[in-house]
N, C-alpha and C positions, 0 to 999 in steps of 0.2 A: 504494500500500500504506500503510495506516495505521500510525503508530508505536505501539508498545505500551508500557505502563508509565505511570508518573506524569509529568505534564507538568512541565517545568522552570519554576520561579518566577523572578521578576525578582531581580536581586541587591539586597541590602539595604545601603543606605549606612550606614556606621558612623562614629561620632565617634572620630576618631583624631588628636587634636591633637599638636602638637610642644611638649613641655615643655622649658623651659630648665633647666640644671643648678641655677641659682639658685632657680627656683620649686620644684623638688623638694626641695632642701636646706632651704629655709624651711618648706615644708609638713611635712617630717619633724621639724624642730626644734620647730615649734608643736605637733605631735601629742605629742611627748615632754613638752613643757612642760605640756600639759593634764593629764597623768597622771605626775608625777615620781616618785611613790612606787613604783608598780608598772610601771615602764617596760618590763620584759621579760616581764611576766606578763599583758600586755594580750590582749584578744580580737583575734586577728590579722585577722579579717574586718572588724571595726569600725575597727581601726587603719588598715587598707589603704583602706577606704572613705573615712575622714576625709582621708587624704593625697590620694587621687584627687579628692575633691570640691574640696579647696582648690587643687589643680593645675588642675582644670577651670575654677574661678572665675578663676584667674590667666590661663588661656588665653583665656577670654571677654573679660576686660578688655584683653588684648593685641590683640584684634580678630579672633580666629579664630571661625568660625561653625560650629555643629553642623549636621548634615544635617537637612533637613525630614522630619518623620515622616509 
């Protein structure tokens, strides 16, 4: 009997690095220092992306490797 419905796709490998507390703290401090006047009025998406990008850079320098696309 044939299975009905949509075939299952392969699981997608995700980039899930382990950030150290120091890396996150430094990334947040740097993000606030880039915009000291409007620290709490920032675009939250841009602010979060900036923090995650710097943490990803830190993780890559630490030797963690992202999954192959």
